[in-house]
PALUM-239862 format. One record per residue: z, x, y of N, C-alpha, C, O in turn. Coordinates in steps of 0.05 Angstrom, whole numbers, plus 5000, padded with zeros to 4 digits. Each point is the difference from the previous one (the first is absolute). Layout:
REM residues N
ZXYZXYZXYZXY
...
***
This chain:
REM residues 655
500050174976500049835024500050185025501550195001
496849745017499850155025502049895021499949765006
501750425005501949925021498950115027500350235006
498349605009498850095025502050035022501749825004
498150395010501950055023499349835024501749875012
495850124994499149855024498249774991500449775008
497750284976498149804991499050094973501450144985
496149785008498950094974499450295001499750125021
500150004955499450294999497450075012499750215012
498349624986497450065012500250025030498650165013
503049674999500350005029501750245009499650105022
502249994961501850225008498350255006500650155019
497549904965498450255004497849965020498650205006
501049575005497749955017500650035030498250055015
504349924993500650015029502750125005501650034981
499050055044502550115007502149785005499349795011
503250274982502149805002502250115019500750234999
500249595019502050095020502850004988500549894978
501450235036502750014991501349734996501249954980
498649865040501249744995498949864976501449864985
496050175009498849884977501150124974500449864980
500150405021501150134976502949914995500749954977
500950045044502949964996500949714999502049944986
496649885027501149735003500549874973498149954985
504449985010500849854976500150174974500349894979
499550375024500050174976502150225002500750095022
500349994955502050224998498750234986498449964981
502250295027498950244988502250184990502349985007
496950204975501850204990498550264995497650004993
503850225010498950264992501150064972502450054998
496049954982501050034972501250284995499550195015
502049824963501550254995498250234992500950235000
496649714992498250224993498650125025498550194997
502149715026498950115025501650245010502350034992
496450135024501350225013501849895023499949775007
501950405003501649935023498349995025497750085000
503649845022498649995025499550285010501950165003
495549915001499350285006498950055027499650235008
499949565008499050045027502150125018502449974995
496750175025501850125020498949975028498349835005
502650355012499249975029497050025004498949855016
499850344969497150035005498449754993498349925015
502449964962498549754992500649775019498349845006
504250155004500849795019498450035026499149805012
500650454997498550055025497049934996498749895018
500350174958497249934995499649695001498049915011
503949944978499849715001500149905029498549825008
503350305008500149925029497350055013499149845016
499750394979497450075012497949804992498349925017
501749994958498049804991500349745016498049885008
504550044996500549755015499350035029499049825013
501550424999499350045028496949995003499149905021
499450194959497149985002499149714999498149935014
503349914970499449715000500549885027498549825009
503750265004500749905027497750065020499449845017
499450394979497950095019497249884992498250015017
501649874959497449904991500349704994500149924977
499949925043500549724997497649864985500449784990
497350355009497749884987500150024970498549884986
503350295004500350054971501949794989502450015005
496549804979501749784990502150094980502349935002
496950234978501850084979499850314996497950125002
504449994993500150294993500850024971502249904992
496250234992500750044972502450184997499850245007
502449654984502550155000500550134973501450204999
497549694980500450124974499849794978499649765005
500650344970499849834977502849934990501850175000
498649584992502549914989499549894972498649804997
502550334983499749914972502749884991502150135002
497849624989502549864993499749884972497849964989
504649994999500049884973502449824998502250075007
497349694982502249804998502050084979499250074977
503449925030502150074981501549734994501449905016
498150014960501249744992503050014999501349805004
499850434990502950034997501449975028502049865002
496950285018501350005026498949795019501149945021
496649934971498649815017499250125027500049875021
499250384977499150155023497350134994499350034976
499350055044497550154997500850305001500950095021
498650054957500550285000497850155015497649944995
503150245022498050165015499350244984501550194997
496149804992499050224983499050235017500550234994
498149705028499050215018500049895028499349775005
501650405014500149935028502849965011500349915023
501750174961502849965009500750165024501749915016
497250334987500850175022499349885027501749985018
495849924985499149885025501449745005500749945022
499549894957501349745003502950035008501049855018
500450334969502950045007500250105029501849925015
496450264993500150105028499549785020501350005021
496849824973499549785018502449815003500549905021
500950064957502449845001502150135018501349875016
499050404982501850155017499249975030501749955017
495750064988498949985027500649725011500949975023
498549824961500549735008503049955006500749855018
501050274965502849975004500950125027501749895014
497250344993500750135026498949845024501449985020
496349904977499049825021501849765003500749925023
500049964955501849775000502750065014501049845016
500050404979502650085013499850015030502149995013
495550034998499750035029498949755014499749995024
499849804960499049755011502349835011502250004989
497349865034501949815010499449724988497749954993
504349885006499649734990499949994970499350204986
501549585003500449984971497649914985499850054976
498349815037497849894985498350214985499749984976
499450215039498450214987501750174981499050084979
503449975029501850164983500549864973500050134979
500549615022500549854975497549994983500250024975
497549955038497649994984499450264986499350004976
501050235038499550264988502050054977499250114980
503249815024502050034978499249854976500150104978
499149645025499349844977497550094986499749984976
498450125039497450084988500250274987499050034977
502350165036499850284990502650124990499950194984
502449715024502550154995501749864979500150104977
501249685029501749864981499749705003499349905021
501249964957499849714999502449894986501250134982
499649625025502249874988502349965019500050115022
501849714971502349935017502050235001499950194985
502049785034502150205004501550054974501049804987
499350455005501450064975498249994975500950084978
496749825026498249974977497250115007498049914989
502050285029497550125009498850184978501450144986
496049865013498650174981497850165015498549885016
501350384979498050165014497249924992499449954976
498850035043497249944994498850224983498549954981
502150305027499150234984502450134987501850095013
498349914960502150124985499250284993498350044983
502950165030499250284996501550114975501649874988
497750385006501250134976503050025001501250025021
500049974955502950004999501350245013502249985011
496550254987501250255010500449995031501850135010
496549725004500349995029500249715011499749965024
500949854958500149725008502249945021499549895021
502950204973502349955018499550125027500649885020
498450374980499550145025497949855017500349965024
497549964963497849865014501049745011499449935023
502149924962500849735009502050035023500049845018
501850354981501950045021498750105026500449895021
497950314976498850125024497849835012499849965024
498449934959497649875010500449705002499449885021
501649994958500249715000502449905016499749795013
502550354987502449915014500650155025501649925016
497050314988500450165024502750135003501050045022
500350024955502650125000499850315002498150114989
503850025024500050295000500650114972501849894987
496950315005500550134974500550305005498350135011
504049964980500850275008498850224982499550225010
499849714965499350224982497449934985499749784990
498650425009497549974984500450154974500250244999
500049614979500750124974497550094985500350174982
497349745026497650084986497950085020500249945024
497850194966497750075017498649755010499149995023
500949804960498849745008501549895024498749885018
503950144983501649915023499150145025499649875021
500050394978499250155024497249915009499549985024
498849964957497349915007500149735014498649965020
503049864970500249735012501150035029498949885019
503150284984501250045027498150145019499849935023
498650264966498150145017497949815010499350015024
499749814959497949815008501349805020498749945020
503749964974501349815018500450135028499549875020
501550384980500550145026497450055015500049985025
497850084961497450045013499149755014499150015023
501049764963499249755012501949935023499049915021
503650124975501949935021499650175025500149895023
499550374974499550185023497549925015499949995024
498049954961497449915013500449755016499249985023
502049824964500449745014501850035025499349895021
502850264977501850035023498650145023500449945023
498050264970498550155021498049815014499950005025
498649854960498049825012501449785016499049935021
503149964969501449795014501250105027500149865019
500850404981501150115025497850035021500750035024
496849974968497850035019499249735013498449995019
502649794970499349735010501749945025502350105002
496649735016501349965026502549834998501950055015
498349764967502349834999500349874973498550064982
503449765016500649874974497749844990499350014976
499449835041497749844992497750174990498749934980
500850295034497950184991500650134973498350044984
504350035012500750124975499649804977499050084978
501849675026499649804979497049954995499249964977
499250045044497149964997498850234984498349954983
502650295023498950234986500749984970498350064983
504249875011500849964972498349794986499250034977
500349755037498449794988497150094995498849924980
500250245038497350114995499950174975498149974984
503950195012500150174976500449834975498950054979
502749755024500549824977497449864992499549964977
499049965043497449864995498150184986498549924982
501450345026498350194986500850034971498349994982
504350055013501050044973499449764982499350034977
501049735034499849764983497149894998499449864980
498950195039497449874999497750204996497749914994
502750355010497750185000500350224979498150164997
504149864990500250184977499249854975501149804993
496950314993499049864976500350174975499250234999
501849644980500350134974497949884981499449775000
499650404983498449914977502049974977501050194989
499649565004502149934980498649954974498249844998
502950294981498849974973502249954980502050145000
497549674983501949944978498550014973498349824996
502350374987498550014974500449744984502149875002
495950064982500249764983502250034980501549814995
498850424993502150054980502550115013500450254999
501249585013502350105015502150124983501650165010
498549784964502150114983499350284990501650134987
496049955018499150264990501150235017498850095019
503650004973501450215015498550264999500250175018
498249874961498550254998498150045023499650225009
499149565000498250015022501550095025499250185015
503149694989501750085023500750294999499950155020
500949944957500950274996497850205008500550205014
497149754976497850185007499450005029499450215012
500649555001499549985029502050165015499250165018
503349814976502250135014499750314998500450145020
499049954956500050294996497550145008499850254999
498249605009497450135007498949925028497850085007
503849765008499149925027502050105021502350054994
496749975030501850055023501250274999499050194988
503349835026501450255002501050094973501049844985
498650425009500750104973502949954994501850045016
498649874959502849974990501050274991498550174991
504149875012501350244990500149974969499849784989
500650454998500350004971502449834992499949864980
502250155036502449844994499449705001500949854982
497650075038499349715002498249924977500349784990
497850395003498249934978501549974973499349834984
502750345012501649984976501549734999500049874980
501350065042501449745001498049774995500649824984
497250195029498049784996499249974971499749784990
499950454997499149994972502249904982499449844982
503050245023502249894984500349705003500449864980
499350045045500149725004497749864986500349794988
497450335014497549894987500549974970499349804989
501750414999500649994971501949774993499749854981
502450135035502149794995498749725003500749834984
497650135035498749745004498349944976500049784989
498450415002498249964978501549944974499049864982
503450245015501649964976502149785004501749954983
498149915040501949785006502950094999501849864990
498750395019502750114999501349975027500350205015
500549564992501149945027502650155005500550095022
501249934957502650145004499550295006501450115018
496850024968499550285005498750045028500550195014
497849624993498750015026502149985022499850165020
502149664977502249985020501650265001500950085022
499550044955501650254999498550235015501350155014
496149864982498450205015500249965030500550195015
499349564994500249945028502750075012500150125021
502049814965502750055010500550305001501150105020
498350044959500550295000498250145020500850215011
496849684995498350145019501150005028499650195015
501949604991501449995027501950245002500050135021
501549924958501950235001498550275000500850185014
497049844971498550245000499050075028500350235009
498549585004499050055027502350065020499750175017
502649694979502350055018501050284996500650145020
499749954955501050274995498150225011500950205011
496549754986498050205011500250015030499750215012
500749565000500349995030502550155008499950165019
502349804967502550135007499850304995501450165013
496849924969499650294995498150125021499750255001
499149585016498150115019497450084987498550175010
500949714967497650074984498149764998500049864980
498550085042498449765000497050065005498449815000
500950445003497150065003498649974973501349994979
496149985022498549984974500550244983500349984975
499950265037500550244985502750004987500450084977
501649825039502849994989500149804977501250064979
497649705024500149804979498650104975501049964978
496750185026498650104977501650224985500050014975
501450165040501750204988502249884983500650094978
500749715033502149864986498949874974501150044979
496849815024498849864977499150204979500449954976
498550275032499150214981502450104983499850034976
502450035038502350104986501149794980500850074978
499349685030501049794983498249974975501049984978
496450015027498249964977499950244981499849964976
500550285034500150244983502449984982499850054976
502549885035502449984983499949774980500850034977
498149755032500149764983497850004978500549944977
497050145031497749984982499250274987498350004983
503050225026499250274991497150065007498450054982
501149945043497350065010499750305006501950135008
495749974990499450275009499149995029499849785012
499550454999499450015029497549845006499949865020
498150154963497549855005500549704998499149855018
502350064962500649724997501749905023499649775009
502250395000501949925022498549975027501249895018
496450214984498549985025498849725003499149935022
500849914956498949735002501649824981499149934978
503350005031501949854983499049714996500449894978
498350015042499049724998498049984976500149824985
498150375013498150004978501350034974499349884980
502850295019501450044975501349744991499949934976
501449935042501249744993497949804991500449874980
497550115035498049794996498450044974499349814986
500050445009498150054978501350124975498750044980
503950035022501350124977502849884994500349874980
501650175038502749914994500449704998501449904983
497249955035500249715000497249885003499449865019
498950194962497349915001499949694995500749914978
498449955042500349714999498349874978500949814987
496750295008498349894979501450014973499749824983
501750405012501550024974502349804999500649894979
500750075044502349815001499049714995501349854985
496650085029499049724998498949944973500349784989
498350424999498749964974502050014977499449924977
503050185028502150034979499850274985501650044982
496650145027499950264988502650155003500950154982
500449815040502750115006501949775004499449805013
503050224975502049795003500949975029500850205013
498949564998500649965028503050035006500750095021
501049834960502950035004500850295005501650065017
497250124967500750285004499050105027501350165013
496449754995498950085026501749905023500450135020
500549624977501749895021502750155002501050045022
500050044955502450165000499550275013501850115014
495850004982499350255013499949975030500950175015
498049604994499949955029502849985011500650125021
501149744965502849975010501450275001501450065019
498250104960501350264999498950185022501550155013
495949844992498750165020501049935028500650185016
499449564990500849925027503050045004500850065023
500849924956502950065003500450305005501550075018
497050104967500250295005499150075028501250165014
496649714995499050055027502149935021500350155020
501049624977502049925020502350205000500950085022
500249994954502250194999499150275011501650145014
496049944980499050265010499749995030500650205014
498649574998499749985029502750035013500250125022
501949784966502750035011500850305001501150095020
498350064959500750285000498150165018500850215010
496849704993498250125020501249975027500050195016
501149584990501449965025502550185003500450125020
501149894958502450175000499350295006501650155013
496149944977499250285004499150045029500750205012
497749624999498650055025501449895025499550095022
502249714975501349895023502550165007501650054982
498850025043502250175008501349895025498649975020
504049974980501950024978500949724991502149984988
496449815018501049734998500849914972501749844997
496950274983500349884973501250214981499250024977
502850135032501350194983501549854978501049785004
499250344972501349884978502950104998500750205012
500949654973502950065000500750214979501449964981
497550285023500550234983499350245017497750055006
504450115001499650225019498050214989498350105015
502049974959498250204989497149894999498150155005
501649604987497349884999498850005028497750065004
503949875016499050005028499250285008497950035013
503650174979499450285007497250074989498450125015
501149824960497550094988497649825007497750084999
502949675008497949835012499250135026497650015007
504450075009499450135026498450264997498250065015
502650094965498550264995497149954992498250135010
501549684971497249944992498449895024497750065003
503649775013498649895023499150235018497849995011
503950204993499450235018497950184989498650135015
501149884958497950174989497349915008498150165004
501649584999497549885011497550094985497950035012
502450004962497750074983500549874973501150134982
498149625015500949844978497949894981500649874980
496850175027497949874986500150044970499749814984
500850445008499950064971502649914985499849934977
502450075037502549934986500749705003501849904988
496649955029500849735006500049824976501949844997
496150174984500249824977502650054984501349814991
499450455006502550064985502549915015501949904988
498150145039502249915016500549704997502349914996
495649935005500249714998500949924972501749834996
497350314983500849944973503050064996501449844987
499550395023502850074998501849805014501949904989
497450045036501749845017500249714989502249894998
495650004994500049724990501549994974501549814995
498050384987501249994974503050045002501649854988
499350355027502950065002501549775015502349944993
496449935026501349785013500449774980502149875000
495950074984500249794980502250064980501349824989
499050445005502050084980502850045014502050064986
498149905040502550025016501250284996502450044997
495850165005500950284997499250165025498350184999
502849745024499350115026500950295002498650175012
503749904977501050285000498050184986499450225009
499649694968498050154985497450035016498750205000
500649585014497650015017500350225022498050145005
504349885007500550215020499550274988498850175013
502249884963499550264987497150054995499050225004
499549584986497250034995498450055025498150155000
502649715022498650055025500650285011498350125013
504149984982500650275006498150194986498850185012
500749774962498150174985497249975011498650205003
500649555003497349955011499650155026497850105006
504349905011499950155025499550294995498450135014
503049984967499750294993497250054989498650195009
500549644973497350034989497849985021498250165001
502149655017497949955020499950245020497950085008
504550034998500050235018498550244987498350125012
502449944964498850234986497049964996498550195002
500749574993497249954992498249945023497850105001
503149735018498249905021500850085028498449965019
504150144985500850085027499650305005499150085021
501750084959499650295003497050065004498349884986
501050295033497250055006498650184979499950245003
499249634976498750164979497250085007498850184987
500049705033497350075007497949854985497650055003
503249764980498249834985501449734996502449985001
496049824992501249734996500449974970498150034984
504349905009500749994971499149744987501649854990
495850115009498949764987500350004970499949794987
500550455001500350014971502449854990500149934976
501850015042502449864991499849705003501849854991
496150055021499749715004500149854974501449804997
496950294984499949864974502749974986500849784993
500650455003502649984988502049835015501649854988
498350165039501849845016499449704997501949844998
495650095002499249724997500849904973501149784997
498450384982500749914973503049974997501049814988
500550385024502949994998501249765014501949884990
496950045033500949765014499849754982501849844998
495950144989499549764983501950014975501249804993
499150444995501750024977502949945007501449874984
499550225039502849955008500449705004502149894991
496049985022500349715006500249844974501549804999
497050284981499849844975501650124977499749924977
501850295028501450154979501749824982499650004976
502249855036501849844984498549784985500749944977
497349955035498449804986498650124976500049874978
498950365025498750144977502050084979499549984976
502950115034502050094981501049774983500450034976
500049735036500949774985498049914980500749904979
496750125028497949934981500050194976499249924978
501850325026500350204978502649984986500650164982
501049645025502649964986502450115013502249974989
497550175034502350115013501349795019498649855013
504050144987501449815017500850135026500750245001
499249605021500750105026502950095000501849864990
498850385021502750115001500150215021497950115008
504449955003500250225019498950274989498850155015
501649904960499050244988496950015000498850215005
500049564989497149995000498950045028498050145004
503349755016499150035027500350295009498350115014
503950024978500450285007497950174988498950195012
500349754963497950154987497449975014498450195003
501149575007497549955016500150165025498050135007
504249875008500250145025499750304996498650145015
502849974965499850294995497250074992499050225007
499749614977497250064992498250015024498350175002
502149655018498350005024500450265015498150125009
504449974994500650255015498750244985498850175012
501549834962499050224984496950025002498950225003
499849554996497150005002499150125027498150165001
503249765020499250095027500650305003498450145013
503849964977500650285001497850164985499050205009
500449704967498050144984497350005014498650215001
500649565009497449985013499950195024497950135005
504249885010500150175025500150294994498450165010
503549934972500550284996498250134979499250235002
500149624978498350124978497149955006498550195002
500749565001497149945005499250085028497850115004
503949835016499350065028500850285008499150105021
502650034963501050275007501350025027499950205013
501449584995501550005026502850084994501849844997
498650425001502650124994501550075026498849985022
503750094975501550085024498750255013500050025024
499050164959498750245011497549935016499550125020
499049684970497649925015500849885027498750055020
503449794980500849885025501050215020499449995024
502150214966500850235017497550135013500050065023
497949974960497650135010498749825022499050115020
500949634975498749825019501549995027498849985021
503850044977501649985025500450265014500250015025
500050214960500850265013498350244993500050205014
498449794964498950244989497150065005499050204989
499649655028497250055004499650255017501750075016
496050064981499450235016499649925029499549765006
500650425012499849945028497249895007499749825017
498250274968497349905006499749714990498549855012
502950084967499649734988502349815008500049774990
501850315026502449845005499249735011498449975018
503049834971499649725009501449965027502150125004
496749725013501349945026501949764995499249774997
503450295001501949804994500449805023501349794996
497750275027500049815022498349754994500449795011
497650254971498349784992500749874973498649834990
503650264998500949894974501149725004501749965017
497349854968500949735004502949964989501249795005
499950414982502749984990502050165016502350024992
496850105030501850195014502549865011502250114998
497449665015502449865011501849904978502550005003
496449914975501749914978501650244989502449974996
496450255000501350244990502350085019502350054991
497249955035502050095019502249795004502350085006
497049674991502149795003501950014976502449975003
496550084973501750034977501750255003502350014991
496650205021501550245005502349955019502250104998
497349735022502149925019502349864986502350065005
497049764977502049864984501550194983502549984996
496150224993501250214983502050165016502150084989
497349995036501750175016502449855012502050135007
497849614994502349855012500949784981499849765006
501150324971500749814979502449835006500549804987
501050285033502449845008499249765016501749825004
495850175005499149775016497649874986498550134985
501249615019497849854989497550055016500049975025
497850114962497550055013497949824988499550014976
499249825040497949834990497450165000498950065021
500250004955497650164997497649865013498250135011
501749604987497649865010500149975030498349875012
503650265002499950015029497550155010499149975022
499750194960497650155008497649815005498150075013
502249684976497849805004500249875028498249865008
504050195006500549875026498050115020499550245002
499449575013498150075021501550035027502249895003
496650245016501350035026500749735013502049985014
496349824981500549745012502449864987501049805011
499950294966502149864985502850065011501949864994
498450345022502650085010499850175024497950055011
504450064998500050185022498550264993499950074977
499150055044498450254995501750214985499050144983
503549885025501850194987500649954971500850184986
498849575006500549934972497750064981500350014976
497450045036497650044984499850304993500250175018
499449894957500050284991497150094998498349884986
501150335027497350125000500050264984502150104993
495649995002499650264985499950235020498349995018
503450204978500250235018498950254988500950084978
497350065035499250274993502050195013500250015025
501450144960501950195012498450215015500750065023
497450064965498150185014497749825009498449914983
501550035042498249795011497150074995499250244998
499149564999497250044992498550165022498250154994
502649815031498550135022501550255011499150125019
503149954968501550245009498450254993499150044978
500550135043498350244997501750234989502150065012
497150064966501450234988498250255004497750004991
503450205021498650255004500750204978502250004989
495850175005500550224981500049924971500950164983
498249605009499949924973497249904993498649905018
500750124957497349904992500049695002502049874997
495650035010499849715002500549864974501149785000
498350354977500549884974503049974995500949794990
500650425018502949994995501349795018501849854991
497450145034501149805019499349724990501749825001
495850144991499249744990501749914976500849774998
499650424983501649944976502949925008501049804989
500250355029502749945008500349725014502049874998
495950055015500149745014499549774980500849785005
497950284972499249794981502049984977500049794986
501750415009501750004976502249795002500749915022
500450014956501949784999502650075016501249835012
499550434987502550085014499849985030502050045014
495649904997499849985029500449725010499749955024
501049864958500149725009502849894996501550074981
499349765037502449854998499749735015498249975016
503649854980500149755015501650055026501850165000
497549695020501450035026499849735015498049874999
504150075016499949765017497650025019499550225011
499249564995497650005016500550125028498350155010
503949785002500550105027500150315000499050135018
502249984961500150294998497350124996499350215012
499149674971497350104993498249995025498650205005
501449585009498349965023500650215021498150105013
504449974991500850185021500350294991500350185017
499549864957500350284990497550165007500350245008
497449654988497550145007499550254983501050024978
497450155034499250254986501750245009498950205010
503849774988501750215009500350224978499149974978
502250255030500650214981502249904981501349805006
499050334971501949914980502950025011501649834994
498950375023502750025012500649765018502249894999
495950055018500449775019500249744984501549825008
497050164971500149754984502849974987501149785000
500050434990502649984988502149915020501849844993
498050265031501949915021499649705006502049855004
495550064997499549725005500949824977501149795004
498550314971500849844977503149965000501049794993
500450425016502949994998501249855024501949854996
497150205028501349895024498349795015501049885019
496650074972498249825014498250155019500750225008
497049664998498150145019501350055027501549835010
497950405001501250085025499249815022497649935003
504449995013499449835023499649704993499349845017
501150094958499649734991502749894990501650154988
498849605017502549874991499749914971500249764994
499350434989499649944971501750194984499950245004
501749654978501850184984498450154979497649944995
503750254992498750154978499649824976501149784999
497350324983499349844976502549954982501750174997
498449594991502149934982499150034971501649954981
496050135014498950024973501250254986500250215011
500549754963501250224985498150224996500750245001
496749704994498150214995499450175026499450234998
500949645025499750155025502350195004499650245008
502849664987502450185002499850234980500950225005
498049724971499650214980498150215011500450244996
497449685016498050185011501350185021499550245001
502249655016501450165020501850214987500050235008
501449684970501750184986498550224986500850245001
496949704987498450204986498850205020499850244995
499449665029498950175021502250205008499450245004
503149674999502150185008500650204979500650235006
499249694968500350204979497950215001500650244997
496949685008497850205002500550185024499650254998
501349645024500550155024502350204996499850235008
502449684980502350174995499450224980501050235003
497349714977499450204980498250215011500450244995
497649685020498050195010500650095028498750195010
503249695004500750055028497449995017498649814999
500950405016497749995018497650164989498250075016
501749974958497850164989497649844993497950114992
502249625012497749834993498849885025501449935019
496050034980498649855021500449704995501049924979
498349935041500349714998498649894975501149834986
496550265009498549914976501450074975500049844981
501250405017501450084976502449834995500749944977
500749975044502249824996499149744987501349884983
496350035025498949764988499550044970500649834984
498250395009499450064972502550004984500249884978
501950255032502650014987501149724996501049934979
498849915042501149735000498549834979501249854984
496150165016498449844982500550084971500149834982
500250435013500650094973502649894990500249904977
501950115040502649904991499949694997501349904982
497249975035499949704996498649944974500949814986
497150335007498649934975501750074975499749874979
502050335024502050054978501849764997500649914977
500249975045501749764999498449774988501049844984
496550135024498349794990499650014970500049804987
499750455003499650034971502349894984499749864980
502750215029502449904987500249695003500749864981
498650045042500249725005498149834983500849814987
496650275012498149834987500649994970499549794987
501550425001500650004972502449824994500149874978
501850115040502249824996499149715003501149824987
497050135030499149725006497949904979500249774992
497950405000497749904986499350154974497849984990
504150165000499650134973500249794978501549805003
497150244975500349824977502450074983500649864981
500750375025502150094982502249794994500849974977
500149875043502149814994499149784981501749874987
495750105010499049794983499450094971499649844982
500450435015499450104973502049924979499349904979
503350135028502149944980500049704993500649934978
498849915042500049714995497949924980500549844982
497250285019497949924982499750194976498349964983
503450255017499950204978497250124998498950054978
499949995045497450135001500250294991502150135004
495949964982500050284990500650195022498849995022
503150194973500950195021497850195009500350125022
497649914962497850175009498749905025498650165014
501749584993498849905024501250145025499349945022
***
């Protein structure tokens, strides 16, 4: 049966239809397989420009505004918007803003009844029912005009951006009108343009129940969907085809939390969403790097192939359970993604776990370890073993530093495969063990955890040959000609902040403070990277190679408060030491409070007292850098050696 939106289907495709014709007497909904609201300021401005052109071209009767594809939903008694929701939602926001500025109740009541809400007081129903994830926000901000303090999703920000763009434009134009009557006339002119000269080509497929058609339209038209959105759409599509309404509702509910957690993590770009999804799918499905680059195709053509489900080749119950397990894991993983990346609002109630979440956050190089991190966090939380999780994250922090933070001069892609496999095995370990007749027990879990640690130590030290000696060489032992410039090392601030915590163990040091930007706090609170021997300081009587090496070596760097760094400049080492200790001369700034800076002052004095006046300024620097690197060697082995983990796993002592 054909459910015509305006008239018969043949007429729908033949002429353009105005907004009042589309809306009058009908209710609409944005179905759950649709993307969120994606328009922003740019698209809103483009729409305003289109309408302004219509104002200037009175001879143009209709402006083709876009295509609207709808489908009757017998369950909700609404027309589902298959295509065209972005423009239609934006026009409702625009009409709402015009209504808010109109005087008199007649036009305001009419606009409300046609486009916004219908029904008596306490029983009002929105004309357009938007997606569940942003429904409350949309209805409060747009339909009821209430202030909303917090945007929990990217979609919320988009709605507010479009609303603010329209509001700013209207207020500016109204301020240019001579008086109240002129302002109302101007609003009525714009309302007339919106209602009588914007034309939609409205189309309603004959087979309204065929969700597959909708699915293909959504995923192949308009603004590109993110991989995350395509995954949700496909899961909903499968649920509809299998009449699995309960699972469909579960996907929708959990998706709200997934998006909320990603927003709270500050990970809402397409790249961020894809990175999260890739890590989840690798751990859950055991994907390799190539498969993980197109998770949607893996789901559609392999893991949850719909033709096999519909034909009965694969048991649908098992597939629905897989969907439920996958979406549950994704939701739990999103929460831990938030715990890792949000600082400091969502700290967990375990001091050691917070410490190592902060350290991992500060390492800021997580792509390869992320699947394993999510598998560990989700599994240990379900097992209520948070203390054990803290220990495992301590190990992961050590492993990640040795493998991906230390400047090896190459990218350790050889470890991706084992890491991906290990993430999947860890996630499903107990399930596989029980299938083999083993019962869940603390001993079994400890064996699993120790096995994971042992595998990573073996992969790193035996297959990767990343030994303590190799790390010494990478940090301290290169020749002067080949020496790495540690000023460009992406791990330099992390290394030095951990060293700061090491030097002042009586005080709590937040390692992830290195992620703080200058705008986040006072200038003096921001820690910058300091060259002790300044990059532009001129050294006489030494070879350029030797001077270059001394400026690039690890011992030449330390953290310093920004005020001190900005005012320190390219002074001699003697003048710098005085500034570090007492503050820059002539400035009302105290000396540095950092432990590593005080240590540098002390080491300089030792060099000076030992050599007295027999060394030039440059030689004092060499002495100082040598002594600092001796301290660094002792420090890094205490922080990131595998030795403490050997006895736990009974790894062969030859390692």
